[in-house]
MILO-304000 format. One line per 5 residues: number of its first residue (from 1); their letters; for each residue z, x, y of N, C-alpha, C. Coordinates in steps of 0.2 Angstrom, whole numbers, plus 2048, in hexadecimal, padded with zeros to 3 digits. Example, Ala and Ser with C-alpha at 12.3 -4.5 7.8 and 13.67 -1.06 7.14 Angstrom:
1> AS> 827:842:7E4:827:83E:7EA:827:842:7F0  823:840:7F5:824:844:7FB:827:840:800
This chain:
1> MAQDL> 901:74B:D4E:901:753:D4E:906:756:D4E  90D:753:D4B:912:755:D4C:913:759:D46  90E:759:D42:910:75A:D39:90D:761:D3A  911:765:D37:910:76D:D38:90A:76E:D31  905:772:D34:900:775:D30:903:779:D2A
6> KASGN> 900:777:D25:903:77B:D1E:8FE:780:D1A  901:786:D17:8FC:788:D14:900:78B:D0D  901:787:D0A:904:785:D05:8FF:788:CFF  900:78E:CFA:8FC:790:CF5:8FC:78A:CEE  901:785:CEF:901:782:CE8:8FD:77B:CE9
11> KGPAE> 8FA:77A:CEE:8F4:774:CF0:8EF:775:CEE  8EB:771:CEA:8E3:774:CEB:8DF:76F:CF0  8D9:771:CF3:8D5:770:CF8:8D5:76A:CF8  8D4:764:CF3:8D3:75D:CF6:8DB:75B:CF8  8E0:75E:CF8:8E7:75B:CFA:8EA:75B:D01
16> FGRVE> 8E3:762:D04:8E5:763:D0A:8E4:75F:D10  8E8:75D:D15:8E5:75B:D19:8E1:75E:D1E  8DE:75A:D22:8D7:75D:D28:8DB:761:D2D  8E2:764:D2E:8E2:768:D31:8E6:76E:D2E  8E5:76E:D28:8EA:772:D22:8E6:77A:D21
21> SIPLA> 8E7:77E:D20:8E4:784:D1E:8E3:786:D17  8DF:786:D14:8DE:785:D0D:8DF:78D:D0D  8E2:78F:D07:8E4:796:D05:8DF:797:D01  8DE:79F:D02:8D8:7A2:CFF:8D7:7A1:CF7  8DD:7A1:CF3:8DE:79F:CED:8DA:799:CEC
26> HRRMS> 8DA:793:CF0:8DA:78D:CED:8D0:78D:CEF  8CD:791:CF1:8C7:791:CF4:8C3:793:CED  8BD:78F:CED:8B8:78F:CE7:8B1:790:CEA  8B0:78E:CEF:8A7:78F:CF1:8A6:796:CF2  89F:797:CEE:89C:79C:CED:896:79E:CF2
31> NWDLF> 894:7A3:CF3:88F:7A4:CF7:88A:7A0:CF6  887:79D:CEE:882:79A:CEE:884:792:CF0  88C:78F:CF0:88D:789:CF2:88C:78A:CFA  88E:78E:CFE:88C:78F:D05:885:78F:D06  881:793:D03:87A:792:D03:876:78B:D02
36> ATWIG> 878:788:CFC:877:783:CFB:879:77D:CFE  87D:77B:D01:881:778:D07:87D:776:D0B  87B:77E:D0F:877:77E:D15:870:77D:D14  86D:77D:D10:866:77C:D0C:867:775:D0E  86D:771:D0A:86C:769:D09:86D:765:D11
41> ANANN> 871:769:D15:873:767:D1B:86B:765:D1F  867:76A:D1D:861:769:D20:85C:766:D1E  85C:766:D18:857:763:D13:856:75B:D13  854:757:D1A:854:752:D1B:850:750:D1E  84E:74A:D21:84B:745:D25:84A:746:D2D
46> GTWYI> 84F:748:D2F:853:74C:D35:84E:751:D37  84F:756:D33:84B:75D:D32:845:75C:D31  841:758:D2E:83B:755:D2E:838:753:D34  83C:74E:D37:83A:74B:D3C:83A:750:D44  83E:755:D44:83F:759:D49:838:75D:D49
51> GGVIA> 837:760:D42:82F:763:D42:82A:75F:D45  82A:75A:D43:825:754:D47:824:755:D4E  82C:755:D51:82C:753:D58:829:75A:D5B  82B:75E:D5A:829:765:D5D:823:768:D5B  81E:763:D56:817:764:D55:813:762:D5D
56> ACGFL> 816:75F:D61:814:75F:D68:812:765:D6C  816:76B:D69:815:770:D6C:80F:774:D6A  80B:772:D64:805:776:D63:809:77B:D5C  806:77C:D57:809:77F:D52:80C:787:D52  809:789:D57:80C:792:D58:812:790:D5C
61> TASTT> 811:78D:D61:816:78D:D66:81D:789:D62  81C:784:D5E:820:781:D5A:824:785:D54  821:789:D51:822:78D:D4A:827:792:D4F  824:796:D54:828:79B:D57:82E:797:D5A  830:792:D5C:835:791:D61:83A:78E:D5B
66> LVIVG> 837:78C:D54:83B:78A:D50:840:790:D4D  83B:795:D4C:83F:79B:D47:843:79D:D4D  842:7A0:D53:847:7A2:D57:84D:79E:D58  84C:799:D5A:854:794:D5A:856:792:D54  853:793:D4F:857:791:D47:85B:798:D48
71> LISYA> 857:79E:D48:85C:7A3:D49:862:7A4:D4C  861:7A4:D52:867:7A3:D56:86D:79C:D56  86A:798:D55:86E:792:D54:873:793:D4D  870:797:D46:873:797:D41:878:79C:D41  875:7A2:D46:879:7A8:D47:881:7A5:D4A
76> LLAVA> 880:7A1:D4D:887:79D:D50:88C:799:D4B  886:797:D47:88A:791:D41:88D:798:D3D  88A:79E:D3C:88E:7A1:D37:893:7A5:D39  894:7A7:D41:89A:7A8:D44:89F:7A3:D45  89F:79D:D45:8A2:798:D46:8A4:795:D3E
81> SYMGY> 8A1:798:D39:8A2:797:D32:8A7:79C:D32  8A7:7A3:D34:8AA:7A7:D32:8B1:7A5:D34  8B5:7A1:D3A:8B9:79E:D3D:8BC:79A:D37  8B9:796:D32:8BB:792:D2F:8BF:795:D27  8B9:79C:D27:8BA:7A0:D21:8C3:7A3:D21
86> RTGVP> 8C2:7A7:D29:8C8:7AA:D29:8CF:7A5:D2B  8CF:79F:D2C:8D4:79A:D2D:8D8:796:D2A  8D1:795:D25:8D1:78D:D20:8D1:787:D24  8D0:788:D29:8D2:781:D2E:8CA:77E:D30  8CB:777:D2E:8C5:772:D31:8C2:775:D39
91> AMALT> 8BB:774:D3A:8BA:773:D41:8BD:770:D47  8BE:76A:D46:8C2:765:D4B:8CA:769:D4C  8CC:76C:D47:8D3:76C:D47:8D3:773:D4A  8CF:778:D4A:8CE:77F:D4D:8CB:77D:D54  8C8:777:D56:8C9:778:D5F:8CF:777:D64
96> RASFG> 8D5:775:D5E:8DA:774:D62:8DD:77A:D65  8DC:77F:D62:8DD:787:D65:8DA:788:D6D  8D4:786:D6E:8D1:788:D75:8D1:781:D77  8D1:77B:D76:8D2:775:D7A:8D7:772:D7B  8DD:773:D76:8E3:771:D76:8E3:76B:D71
101> LRGSF> 8E9:76A:D6F:8EB:764:D6A:8E8:75E:D6C  8E8:75C:D71:8E6:755:D75:8DE:757:D77  8DE:75D:D7A:8D7:75C:D7D:8D2:75D:D78  8D3:75F:D71:8CD:760:D6C:8CC:759:D69  8CE:753:D6D:8CC:74D:D6D:8C3:74E:D6E
106> IPSVI> 8C2:751:D74:8BC:753:D78:8B6:754:D72  8B8:75B:D6D:8B3:75B:D69:8B3:756:D63  8B8:753:D62:8B8:74D:D5E:8B3:748:D60  8B5:744:D64:8AF:740:D67:8A9:741:D68  8A8:748:D68:8A0:74B:D69:89E:74A:D62
111> NVIQF> 8A0:74D:D5D:89F:74B:D56:89F:745:D54  8A4:741:D55:8A4:73A:D55:89C:738:D57  89A:739:D5C:894:735:D60:88E:739:D5D  88E:740:D5B:887:742:D59:888:740:D52  88D:73F:D4C:889:73E:D47:889:736:D47
116> IGWAA> 889:733:D4A:889:72C:D4A:882:72B:D4D  87F:72F:D51:878:72F:D54:874:732:D4E  877:737:D4A:872:739:D44:871:734:D3F  876:731:D3E:875:72B:D3A:871:727:D3B  870:725:D42:86A:720:D45:864:722:D44
121> VNTFI> 865:728:D44:85D:72C:D45:859:72B:D3D  85E:72D:D39:85D:72D:D32:85B:725:D30  860:720:D33:860:719:D2F:859:716:D32  856:718:D3A:850:716:D3B:84C:719:D37  84B:71F:D37:846:722:D32:844:71F:D2C
126> AATSI> 84B:71E:D29:84B:719:D21:847:713:D22  84B:70F:D2A:849:708:D2A:841:709:D2C  83E:70D:D2F:836:70D:D2F:833:70D:D28  836:712:D24:832:710:D1D:834:70A:D19  839:707:D1A:83B:701:D16:835:6FB:D1A
131> SYIFG> 833:6FC:D20:830:6F7:D23:828:6F7:D20  826:700:D1F:820:6FF:D1B:81F:6FE:D14  826:6FF:D12:826:6FA:D0B:825:6F4:D0A  829:6F0:D0F:828:6E9:D0F:81F:6E6:D10  81D:6EB:D15:817:6EB:D17:812:6EB:D0F
136> ELFGW> 812:6EF:D0C:810:6F0:D06:810:6EA:D00  816:6E9:D01:818:6E4:CFC:816:6DB:CFE  818:6DC:D03:818:6D3:D08:813:6D2:D0C  810:6D8:D0E:80B:6D7:D14:80D:6D6:D1C  813:6D8:D1A:818:6D9:D23:815:6DD:D26
141> PLYGK> 813:6DA:D2F:811:6E0:D32:815:6E7:D31  812:6ED:D32:814:6F2:D32:817:6F4:D3A  81D:6F8:D3B:81F:6FA:D3F:81C:6FE:D44  81D:6FB:D4B:816:6FD:D4F:811:6F9:D50  810:6F4:D4B:80A:6EE:D4D:80E:6E8:D50
146> PGGTF> 80A:6E3:D51:80E:6DC:D54:812:6D9:D4E  818:6D8:D4F:81C:6D4:D4A:820:6DA:D45  81E:6E0:D46:821:6E4:D43:828:6E7:D44  82B:6E6:D49:831:6E4:D49:837:6E1:D45  834:6DC:D42:838:6D8:D3D:83A:6DD:D38
151> GLIVG> 835:6DF:D34:835:6E3:D2E:83A:6EA:D30  83B:6ED:D36:83E:6F2:D37:846:6F1:D37  847:6EC:D3A:84F:6E7:D3B:852:6E7:D34  84D:6E4:D30:84F:6E2:D29:850:6E8:D27  84E:6EE:D27:84D:6F4:D25:856:6F7:D26
156> IIIMS> 856:6F6:D2D:85C:6F9:D30:862:6F6:D2C  860:6F0:D2B:866:6EC:D28:868:6EE:D21  862:6F0:D1E:863:6F0:D17:865:6F9:D16  865:6FD:D1C:867:703:D1A:86C:704:D1D  871:700:D21:878:6FE:D24:87D:6FC:D1E
161> ILHLL> 879:6F7:D1A:87E:6F6:D14:87D:6FC:D0E  877:6FF:D0D:879:704:D0A:87D:70A:D0C  87E:70B:D12:881:711:D14:888:70E:D12  88B:707:D15:891:705:D12:892:706:D0C  88E:704:D08:890:706:D00:891:70D:CFE
166> SISVG> 88B:713:D01:88A:71A:CFF:893:71D:D03  896:71A:D07:89C:71D:D09:8A2:71B:D06  8A0:714:D02:8A6:713:CFF:8A7:712:CF8  8A3:717:CF4:8A3:71A:CEF:8A8:720:CEC  8A9:722:CF0:8AE:728:CF0:8AA:72E:CF2
171> EKSVR> 8AC:736:CF2:8A8:73C:CF3:8A6:73E:CEE  8A7:73D:CE7:8A3:73F:CE1:89E:73C:CE0  89E:735:CE2:896:732:CE0:892:734:CE7  895:733:CEE:891:736:CF2:88E:73C:CF2  891:741:CF0:88D:747:CED:889:747:CE9
176> MIERV> 88A:744:CE4:884:745:CDD:87F:741:CE0  880:73B:CE5:879:738:CE7:877:73D:CED  879:741:CEF:876:746:CF3:873:74B:CF0  874:74D:CEA:872:751:CE8:86B:750:CE4  86B:748:CE2:866:745:CDF:860:745:CE5
181> GIVLV> 863:741:CEC:85F:741:CF0:85C:748:CF3  85E:74D:CF2:85A:754:CF4:856:756:CEF  857:755:CEA:852:756:CE5:84C:753:CE7  84D:74B:CE7:848:746:CE7:843:748:CEE  847:74A:CF3:843:74D:CFB:840:752:CFA
186> VIFVL> 840:757:CF4:83D:75F:CF4:838:75C:CF0  838:758:CEB:832:755:CE9:82C:752:CED  82F:74E:CF2:82C:74B:CF6:829:750:CFA  82C:753:CFD:829:759:D02:824:75D:CFE  826:760:CF9:81E:764:CF5:819:75E:CF3
191> WESVV> 81A:75A:CF2:814:754:CF1:811:753:CF8  815:751:CFD:812:751:D03:80E:755:D06  810:75C:D06:80D:763:D07:807:763:D04  806:763:CFD:801:762:CFB:7FA:75E:CFD  7FD:757:CFE:7F8:753:D01:7F6:755:D08
196> VFQTV> 7FA:757:D0C:7F9:75C:D13:7F2:75F:D14  7F4:764:D0E:7F0:76A:D0F:7E9:767:D0A  7E9:763:D06:7E3:761:D03:7DF:75C:D09  7E2:75A:D0E:7E0:757:D13:7DC:75B:D19  7E0:75F:D1B:7DF:765:D1F:7E0:76C:D1D
201> SFHDI> 7DD:770:D21:7DC:777:D1F:7E2:77A:D24  7E6:77F:D22:7EB:783:D26:7E8:784:D2D  7E2:786:D2C:7DE:789:D32:7DF:783:D37  7DD:77E:D34:7DB:777:D3A:7E3:776:D3C  7EA:776:D38:7EF:775:D3D:7F2:779:D41
206> VSWRP> 7EF:780:D40:7F1:785:D46:7ED:785:D4B  7E9:782:D4C:7E3:781:D4F:7E3:77B:D53  7E5:777:D52:7E8:771:D54:7ED:771:D5B  7E9:76F:D5F:7ED:76E:D65:7EF:765:D67  7F7:764:D69:7F8:75D:D6D:7F3:75C:D72
211> PHSLR> 7F3:756:D73:7EF:754:D7A:7F4:757:D81  7F1:759:D85:7F4:759:D8A:7FB:755:D8C  7F9:74F:D8C:7FE:74B:D90:804:749:D8B  803:74D:D84:808:74C:D80:80D:752:D7F  80A:758:D82:80D:75D:D81:814:75F:D82
216> MSSGV> 815:762:D7D:81E:765:D7F:820:76B:D7F  823:76E:D84:824:775:D87:827:778:D81  827:77F:D81:82B:784:D7E:835:782:D7F  835:781:D86:83D:77F:D88:83F:779:D85  83A:773:D86:83D:76D:D84:83E:76E:D7B
221> AADTL> 838:770:D79:839:772:D71:840:775:D6E  840:77A:D73:848:780:D73:84E:77A:D72  84E:777:D78:854:774:D77:856:76E:D72  850:76B:D70:850:766:D6B:851:769:D64  850:76F:D63:851:773:D5D:859:774:D5D
226> AAFNL> 85A:778:D63:862:779:D65:866:774:D63  866:76E:D66:869:769:D64:86A:768:D5D  865:766:D5B:864:765:D54:869:76A:D4F  869:76F:D51:86B:775:D4E:871:777:D4E  874:775:D55:87B:778:D57:87E:772:D54
231> AWVTA> 87C:76C:D52:882:765:D4F:885:768:D49  881:76E:D44:885:76F:D3F:88A:773:D41  88A:779:D48:88E:77D:D47:896:77A:D49  896:774:D4B:89D:772:D4A:8A0:770:D45  89B:771:D3F:89F:76F:D39:89E:773:D34
236> ASDFS> 89C:778:D37:89D:780:D33:8A2:781:D2F  8A8:781:D32:8AF:781:D30:8B1:77C:D2A  8AE:777:D2A:8AF:772:D25:8AF:775:D1E  8A9:778:D1E:8A8:77A:D18:8AA:782:D16  8A9:786:D1B:8AC:78E:D1A:8B3:78F:D19
241> RFTAK> 8B5:789:D19:8BD:789:D17:8C0:789:D12  8B9:788:D0D:8BB:788:D05:8B8:78D:D01  8B7:793:D05:8B4:799:D03:8B8:79E:D03  8B8:7A4:CFF:8BD:7A9:CFF:8B8:7AF:CFF  8B2:7AC:D02:8AD:7B3:D03:8AA:7B4:D08
246> KSAAT> 8AB:7B8:D0E:8A9:7B9:D14:8A0:7B7:D15  89F:7BB:D10:896:7BB:D0F:893:7B5:D0F  899:7B1:D0A:897:7AA:D0B:896:7A5:D10  89C:7A7:D14:89D:7A2:D1A:898:7A4:D20  896:7AA:D20:891:7AE:D25:88B:7AE:D22
251> TYSFL> 88A:7B4:D1D:881:7B6:D1D:87E:7AE:D19  881:7AD:D13:87F:7A7:D11:87E:7A1:D14  884:7A0:D17:882:799:D1C:87B:799:D21  87C:79F:D24:877:7A1:D28:870:7A0:D25  86F:7A4:D1E:869:7A3:D19:866:79A:D18
256> GANFG> 86D:799:D15:86B:792:D14:86A:78C:D19  86C:78E:D1E:86A:789:D25:863:78A:D28  861:790:D27:85B:791:D2B:855:78F:D25  858:792:D1E:852:790:D19:852:787:D1A  855:784:D1A:855:77C:D19:850:77A:D1F
261> LFWFA> 852:77D:D26:84F:77B:D2C:848:77D:D2C  846:785:D2B:840:785:D2A:83B:782:D25  83F:780:D1E:83A:77E:D19:839:775:D1E  83E:772:D1E:83B:76C:D1F:839:76B:D27  83C:76F:D2C:839:76E:D31:831:76F:D31
266> FIGLF> 82F:774:D2D:828:777:D2E:824:772:D2A  828:76F:D24:824:768:D22:822:764:D26  826:762:D2A:826:75B:D2E:820:75F:D35  81F:765:D36:81B:767:D3D:814:767:D39  815:76A:D32:80D:76A:D30:80A:763:D2D
271> ATIGT> 80F:75D:D2D:80E:758:D2B:80B:753:D2F  80E:754:D35:80C:750:D3B:806:753:D3E  804:75A:D3E:7FF:75E:D42:7F9:75B:D3B  7FB:75B:D35:7F6:75A:D2F:7F3:753:D31  7F7:74E:D32:7F5:747:D34:7F1:747:D3B
276> AVSLN> 7F4:74A:D40:7F0:749:D44:7E8:74C:D45  7E9:750:D41:7E2:754:D3F:7DD:74F:D3C  7E1:74D:D36:7DB:747:D31:7DA:741:D34  7DF:740:D39:7DE:739:D3B:7D9:73A:D43  7DA:73F:D46:7D8:740:D4C:7DB:73C:D52
281> HFDPN> 7E1:73E:D51:7E6:739:D55:7EE:73C:D55  7F1:73C:D5A:7F9:740:D5A:7FD:73B:D5F  803:739:D5B:806:733:D5D:80E:737:D5B  812:73B:D62:819:73D:D60:81C:737:D5D  81C:731:D5F:820:72D:D5C:81F:72B:D55
286> NSDPS> 81B:72E:D54:819:72C:D4B:819:733:D47  81E:738:D4A:81F:73D:D46:826:73D:D41  828:737:D3F:82C:737:D3A:829:736:D33  82D:738:D2E:82B:737:D26:829:732:D24  82A:72C:D26:828:725:D23:820:724:D28
291> TVAAK> 820:725:D2D:81A:723:D2D:815:729:D2D  816:730:D2D:810:734:D29:811:733:D23  814:732:D1F:813:72F:D18:80F:72A:D16  812:724:D19:80C:71E:D1B:805:71F:D1D  803:725:D20:7FE:726:D23:7FA:72A:D1F
296> LGLGI> 7FD:72F:D1C:7FB:732:D16:7F9:72F:D0F  7FC:728:D0F:7FB:725:D09:7FF:727:D04  805:728:D04:808:72A:CFE:80D:727:CFA  80C:71F:CFD:80E:71A:CF9:815:718:CFA  817:713:CF6:81E:711:CF7:824:715:CF5
301> IALLV> 822:71A:CEF:828:71D:CEB:82B:724:CF0  825:725:CF6:826:72A:CFA:82A:727:CFF  82A:720:D02:82D:71E:D06:834:71D:D03  835:719:CFC:83B:719:CF9:840:720:CF9  83C:725:CF8:840:72B:CFA:843:72D:D00
306> IVLTS> 83F:72C:D04:840:72E:D0A:849:729:D0D  848:720:D0B:84E:71D:D0A:854:71F:D07  853:722:D02:858:726:CFE:85B:72B:D01  856:730:D04:85A:736:D05:85D:734:D0D  85B:730:D12:85E:72D:D16:865:72B:D16
311> TTANA> 865:728:D11:86B:726:D0D:872:72A:D0D  86E:730:D08:873:735:D06:875:73A:D0C  870:73B:D11:871:73F:D16:877:73A:D1A  876:733:D1D:879:730:D21:881:731:D1D  881:732:D15:888:72F:D13:88D:737:D16
316> VNLMS> 88B:73D:D17:88D:741:D1B:88E:740:D22  88B:73F:D27:88A:73D:D2C:890:737:D2F  890:732:D2A:895:72D:D2C:89D:730:D28  89C:734:D23:8A3:737:D21:8A6:73B:D29  8A1:740:D2B:8A2:745:D2E:8A6:740:D37
321> AGSAL> 8A1:73B:D37:8A3:736:D3E:8A9:733:D3D  8AA:730:D37:8B1:72E:D34:8B8:732:D34  8B6:739:D32:8BC:73E:D33:8BE:73E:D3A  8B8:741:D3E:8BA:742:D45:8BD:73C:D47  8BC:736:D46:8C0:730:D49:8C7:72E:D48
326> TNMTH> 8C7:731:D42:8CE:731:D40:8D2:737:D40  8CF:73C:D43:8D3:741:D45:8D5:740:D4C  8D2:73B:D50:8D5:73B:D57:8D9:734:D58  8DA:730:D53:8E0:72B:D52:8E2:72B:D4A  8E9:729:D49:8EC:72A:D43:8EB:721:D41
331> RLSLN> 8EC:71F:D45:8EB:716:D46:8E6:714:D40  8E0:719:D40:8DA:715:D3C:8DB:719:D36  8D9:714:D30:8D9:719:D29:8D1:71A:D29  8D0:71F:D25:8C9:722:D23:8C4:71E:D22  8C5:717:D1E:8C2:712:D1C:8C0:70E:D22
336> VSLWI> 8C5:70D:D26:8C2:709:D2A:8BF:70D:D2F  8C1:713:D31:8BC:718:D36:8B7:717:D34  8B4:719:D2E:8AE:717:D2B:8AA:712:D2A  8AD:70C:D2C:8A9:705:D2D:8A8:705:D35  8AC:707:D38:8AB:708:D40:8A5:70D:D43
341> VTLTA> 8A5:712:D3F:89F:716:D41:899:713:D3D  899:712:D38:894:70E:D35:891:709:D38  894:705:D3B:893:6FE:D3D:891:700:D46  894:705:D47:891:709:D4E:88A:70B:D4E  88A:70F:D48:882:711:D47:87D:70E:D47
346> TLVTF> 87D:707:D42:87A:703:D42:877:6FF:D49  87C:6FF:D4F:87A:6FC:D53:878:701:D57  877:708:D58:875:70D:D5B:86C:70D:D59  86D:70A:D53:865:70C:D4F:860:706:D53  863:702:D55:860:6FB:D59:85E:6FC:D61
351> IPVYL> 860:703:D61:85F:705:D69:856:706:D69  853:70A:D66:84C:70B:D65:848:705:D65  84A:700:D61:847:6FB:D5F:846:6F5:D64  849:6F6:D6A:84B:6F3:D6F:84A:6F5:D78  84C:6FA:D78:84D:6FF:D7F:848:705:D7F
356> ASFLD> 846:709:D7A:841:70D:D7B:83F:70E:D74  83A:713:D75:837:717:D71:83C:719:D6B  83B:71A:D66:83E:720:D60:840:726:D64  83A:72A:D64:839:72F:D67:83C:732:D6C  83C:72D:D73:840:72D:D78:848:72E:D77
361> VFETF> 849:727:D74:851:727:D72:854:730:D6E  84D:731:D69:850:736:D65:851:73D:D69  84D:73D:D6D:84D:742:D72:853:743:D78  856:73C:D7B:859:73C:D7F:861:73E:D7C  862:73B:D75:867:73C:D71:867:745:D70
366> LDGIG> 864:747:D6F:863:74F:D6D:863:753:D72  861:751:D7B:862:753:D80:86A:753:D81  86D:74D:D7F:874:74B:D81:878:750:D7C  877:750:D76:87A:754:D70:879:75D:D73  874:75F:D76:874:766:D79:878:766:D7F
371> MFLGP> 878:762:D83:87D:763:D8A:882:763:D88  887:75D:D84:88F:75F:D82:891:763:D7D  88D:763:D77:88E:767:D72:88E:770:D73  88A:772:D78:887:778:D78:88E:77C:D7B  891:779:D81:895:77B:D85:89C:77D:D80
376> EIAIF> 89D:775:D7B:8A4:778:D76:8A5:77C:D72  89D:77D:D70:89C:783:D6B:89E:789:D6F  89D:78A:D76:89D:792:D78:8A4:793:D79  8A7:78D:D7A:8B0:78E:D7B:8B2:78F:D76  8B2:78C:D70:8B8:78D:D6A:8B3:794:D67
381> LVDYF> 8AE:797:D67:8AB:79D:D65:8AE:7A2:D6B  8AF:7A3:D71:8B3:7A7:D74:8B9:7A7:D75  8BD:7A0:D72:8C3:7A1:D73:8C6:7A5:D6C  8C3:7A3:D65:8C5:7A5:D61:8C4:7AE:D61  8BE:7B0:D61:8BB:7B7:D62:8BF:7BC:D66
386> FLKRK> 8BD:7B9:D6C:8BE:7BE:D73:8C5:7BC:D76  8C7:7B7:D77:8CE:7B7:D78:8D4:7B8:D74  8D3:7B2:D6F:8D9:7B5:D69:8D7:7B9:D65  8D2:7BD:D65:8D1:7C2:D61:8D1:7C0:D58  8CE:7BA:D57:8CF:7B9:D50:8D6:7B7:D4E
391> QYQLG> 8DD:7B6:D52:8E2:7B7:D50:8E4:7B0:D53  8E2:7AA:D4F:8E6:7A4:D50:8EC:7A2:D4C  8F0:79F:D50:8F9:79F:D4B:8F7:797:D49  8F6:797:D42:8F5:78F:D40:8FB:78D:D3F  900:790:D3E:907:78A:D3F:907:786:D47
396> EFTKV> 903:789:D4A:904:784:D52:8FE:77E:D53  8FB:77E:D4E:8F5:77A:D4F:8F8:773:D4F  8FE:772:D4D:900:769:D4E:907:769:D51  908:76E:D54:90E:76E:D58:90E:76D:D60  912:766:D61:912:764:D69:916:76C:D6A
401> RGAYW> 916:76D:D72:916:773:D75:916:779:D72  912:779:D6D:911:77E:D6A:90C:784:D6F  909:78A:D6B:905:78E:D6D:8FF:78B:D6F  8FD:785:D6D:8F6:781:D6E:8F7:77C:D73  8FD:77A:D75:8FE:773:D7A:8FC:775:D80
406> YTHGI> 8FC:77B:D84:8F9:77B:D8A:8FE:776:D8F  8F9:773:D94:8FB:76D:D97:8FB:767:D95  901:765:D92:902:75E:D90:8FC:75C:D8A  8FB:761:D85:8F7:761:D80:8F1:762:D82  8EF:765:D88:8E6:767:D8A:8E6:76C:D8D
411> NWLAV> 8E1:771:D8B:8DE:777:D8E:8DB:774:D94  8DC:774:D9A:8D8:772:DA0:8D4:778:DA1  8D4:77E:D9F:8CE:783:DA1:8CB:782:D9B  8CA:780:D95:8C6:77E:D92:8C0:779:D92  8C7:774:D95:8C0:76D:D97:8BD:76E:D9D
416> ISWIL> 8C1:772:DA3:8BB:774:DA8:8B5:778:DA7  8B8:77C:DA3:8B0:780:DA1:8AC:77C:D9C  8AF:778:D99:8AA:773:D95:8A6:76F:D9A  8A8:76C:D9E:8A5:768:DA5:89F:76C:DA9  8A3:773:DAB:89F:776:DAD:898:778:DAA
421> GVVSY> 899:77A:DA2:893:77A:DA0:88D:775:D9D  891:76F:D9E:88C:769:D9E:888:769:DA4  88C:76B:DAA:88A:76A:DB0:883:76F:DB1  885:775:DAF:880:77A:DAF:87A:778:DAA  87B:775:DA3:875:774:DA0:871:76F:DA4
426> WGLKQ> 874:769:DA8:870:766:DAA:86D:768:DB0  870:76C:DB5:86B:770:DBA:866:776:DB6  868:777:DB2:861:77C:DB0:85D:779:DAE  85D:773:DAA:857:76D:DA8:855:76C:DAD  857:76D:DB5:852:76A:DBB:84D:76F:DBE
431> VPAIA> 84F:776:DBA:84C:77C:DBD:845:77D:DB7  840:77B:DBA:839:77B:DB5:838:782:DB1  839:787:DB7:839:78F:DB2:83D:791:DAE  842:78C:DAC:846:78E:DA6:846:787:DA1  846:781:DA4:845:77B:D9F:83F:77B:D9B
436> NTVGA> 839:77F:D9D:833:77D:D9A:831:785:D96  835:789:D98:834:790:D93:838:790:D8C  840:792:D90:845:794:D89:849:78E:D88  84A:78A:D8D:84F:784:D8B:854:786:D90  858:782:D90:860:780:D94:865:784:D91
441> TFIAM> 865:781:D8A:86C:781:D84:86F:788:D84  86B:78D:D81:86E:794:D81:872:797:D88  86E:795:D8D:86F:797:D93:877:794:D94  877:78D:D95:87C:78A:D96:882:78D:D93  881:78C:D8C:886:790:D87:888:796:D89
446> AITAV> 884:79B:D8C:886:7A1:D90:88A:7A0:D95  888:79C:D9A:88C:79C:D9F:892:799:DA0  893:794:D98:899:791:D97:89E:795:D94  89C:79B:D90:8A0:79F:D8D:8A3:7A5:D92  8A0:7A6:D97:8A2:7AA:D9B:8A7:7A7:DA1
451> IYWFL> 8A6:7A1:DA4:8AA:79D:DA5:8B0:79C:DA3  8B0:79B:D9E:8B6:79A:D98:8BC:7A1:D99  8B7:7A6:D97:8B9:7AD:D96:8BD:7AE:D9C  8BA:7AD:DA2:8BD:7AE:DA9:8C2:7AD:DAA  8C1:7A4:DAA:8C9:7A1:DAB:8CF:7A1:DA6
456> MRATR> 8CC:7A4:DA0:8D3:7A5:D9C:8D6:7AB:D9E  8D1:7AF:D9F:8D4:7B7:DA1:8D7:7B7:DA7  8D3:7B4:DAD:8D8:7B5:DB3:8DD:7AF:DB5  8DE:7AB:DB1:8E5:7A8:DB0:8EA:7AA:DAC  8E8:7AE:DA6:8ED:7B2:DA2:8EF:7AB:D9E
461> SRAVP> 8EC:7A6:D9D:8EE:7A1:D99:8EB:7A1:D91  8EC:7A6:D8C:8EA:7A8:D86:8F0:7A4:D82  8F0:79F:D83:8F4:799:D7D:8FB:79B:D7E  8FE:79C:D85:904:79C:D86:907:795:D85  90C:794:D81:90F:78D:D82:913:78C:D87
466> AK> 910:784:D89:914:782:D8F:91C:781:D8F  920:781:D95:925:781:D94:928:77B:D98
């Protein structure tokens, strides 16, 4: 961290380090690029699964909550994206101004954990598809049936090998594979939509009600969706730093993220309810696209598409986790970090196989993200827009005893505010009137923002260098 951050005008974007500011002259991403980037970020199996999970609310409650939470979450993404546009600096580097150079390890750790978690989620969904493929080809027991765990385990191993290959072929190849994967998943989604509405009517889907014992409250759905959406807020600057257009960073990022979310989550919602209506049976544990595709009889091709798109989505997740890990220690190369996070994600994928259901693990994972991620986001947004008035000293981002060194590299007021935000989230979840209606996430974020603003103003610690 002793190396000064540079903004030299004679370097291209690919040559800049992860804490360097990209000059306007070297930014090439257009409105369409940012719009397409955020559509692609949400055009995946995880978004589909989220739609299937909140189907337990019933269509009207689920769809209303989906729209409201999406608009709020991605408004925050647009605001965070503006920070990258203004500074040209990636997200984790920006948290050094609020948490301190060493304190920024907290957001980095959270990012490593969340992206490993998302990689595990996608791996499990794809492994389920592989188990169904083996059932079709070799007659192996399906996952969920006696003896079906073996096919799932083989699927997890296969997916882990594919992940290692995908992160080893280089950025250009990963990007090309991802583009192909998105096209295939779009075709698959349209295909499944036709099958669903050939089976059940829109009226049947709207009228369907989940069993009382399995019903999800609007508050739980709100927290689930918020955790899913806010994960991208911490990566917003990583993309917007490559654009010279304010509209691309804000308006088009907001529209693209919501378009991708609404498109795929609503498909997951329709498909899950449609399957429940047609089979006269609803099990939220079977809301993943693999199980739904199998029950709708879409065949091996559909399952292979799910495997491919899970691989491409995880290339991004694993790259993000590996980069965050490398940001915390310079002793590990990016390749070594990628191997570590990929193998860790593989181990995490086995948790629902032996310890609990996939849905239980998934909801616990999302609850943890909401608890830890929301307060972090509140702090770095308040710091930039209200305390520092959109004026960061970029040359201080790597200076020991500089403006963002605080106390031994840590802004303890930010850390204390973050801890209190986490505690407030947990406390709000214990209040049924809040937890079951509007959820705890956004209220906890507001509480964190107020606490951080008050502490920083009261102590007059607005990035004063330590002496």
